[in-house]
C-alpha positions in Angstrom: 0.0 0.0 0.0 1.4 3.4 -1.0 0.7 6.3 1.4 0.7 10.0 0.4 4.3 10.6 1.5 5.7 7.7 -0.5 3.6 8.6 -3.5 5.0 12.2 -3.4 8.5 10.8 -3.3 7.9 8.7 -6.3 6.1 11.5 -8.1 8.9 14.0 -7.5 11.4 11.4 -8.7 9.4 10.9 -11.9 9.0 14.6 -12.4 12.8 15.1 -12.1 13.3 12.4 -14.8 10.9 14.2 -17.1 12.8 17.4 -16.6 16.1 15.7 -17.4 14.6 14.1 -20.5 13.3 17.5 -21.7 16.5 19.3 -21.1 19.3 16.8 -21.8 18.2 13.7 -23.7 18.7 15.2 -27.1 22.4 16.1 -26.3 23.3 12.8 -24.7 21.7 10.5 -27.3 24.2 9.5 -30.0 22.2 8.3 -33.0 21.4 9.6 -36.4 19.1 12.6 -36.2 15.9 10.8 -37.4 16.3 8.0 -34.8 17.3 10.5 -32.1 14.1 12.5 -32.8 12.0 9.4 -32.5 13.7 8.3 -29.3 13.3 11.8 -27.7 9.7 12.2 -28.8 8.8 8.7 -27.5 10.5 9.4 -24.1 8.7 12.7 -23.8 5.3 11.4 -24.7 5.7 8.2 -22.6 6.9 10.2 -19.6 3.9 12.4 -19.8 1.6 9.5 -20.2 3.0 7.9 -17.0 2.7 11.2 -15.3 -1.0 11.4 -16.2 -1.5 7.9 -14.8 0.2 9.1 -11.5 -2.2 12.1 -11.4 -5.2 9.9 -11.8 -4.0 7.5 -9.1 -3.4 10.4 -6.7 -6.9 11.7 -7.4 -8.5 8.3 -6.9 -6.7 7.9 -3.5 -7.4 11.5 -2.4 -3.7 12.4 -2.3 -2.4 15.9 -2.6 0.5 16.3 -4.9 2.9 18.6 -3.2 4.5 21.4 -5.2 8.3 20.9 -5.8 10.8 22.9 -3.8 12.0 26.2 -5.4 15.2 28.1 -5.2 15.5 31.9 -4.8 17.8 32.2 -7.8 20.7 33.8 -6.0 21.6 30.8 -3.9 21.4 27.1 -4.6 19.5 26.0 -1.5 15.7 25.4 -1.4 13.5 27.9 0.2 10.2 26.0 0.5 11.0 24.5 3.9 12.1 26.4 7.0 15.7 25.8 8.2 16.0 24.1 11.5 
């Protein structure tokens, strides 16, 4: 059984993978351009499909998807949680 906290960890990990695919997959894939375009497009569409499945699962269980942490732009630490 997945609780809300564990779901959010998995969701954030998947969201990070999607960001990496969007930003870097084209540069790190070493194939001819037509094949590279097919691989990147498939990864992007498939990733978003899995993300939509995760959203439906969260809604069905009543989970709240937490917003990702943000940075203030000047420093590299996150500002969404108070420091201890």
